[in-house]
C-alpha positions, 0 to 999 in steps of 0.5 A: 563460721557459727553458721556452717557449724550450725547446720553441722550439729542440726544435720548430727542430731536429725541424721541420728534421731533418723537412724534410731527410727528407721532401726525401731522400726525394723525392731518392730516390723521383723518382731510382728513377722516373726510373731506371724510366723509362729501363728501360721506355724501354730495353726498348721500344727491344729489343721494336721491333727484335727480332721477335716470336719470334726469337731463343732460339726453344726455349731457354726465353725468354718468348714463345717456346712452349718448356719452360723448362728446371729450373733444381734439375736434379732434375726431378720426379724429387725428392729423393734417397733417404736424403737429409737431409729427404726422408722416405725411408729409407737403404738399407743400408750392408749390403745386406741 
């Protein structure tokens, strides 16, 4: 009889934990979906207020047709000569 009671208590505990976990996951997903819908509504409103191509033309803004600047600042030059991992030989400091 005691073994039966222990199994019932374990089942009640597991059921309650799973129910609480499911409700918390559902609540989190619902909150994230509401936030995503708010962000989408705000971006639609901003897109309706601003005409296409206006704003940061020439500064690499999306839709402006201007090239975006390289975030690394190096362009196509690649890594410096002699920098670790560049594969290039280090310049001789003696100048020989």
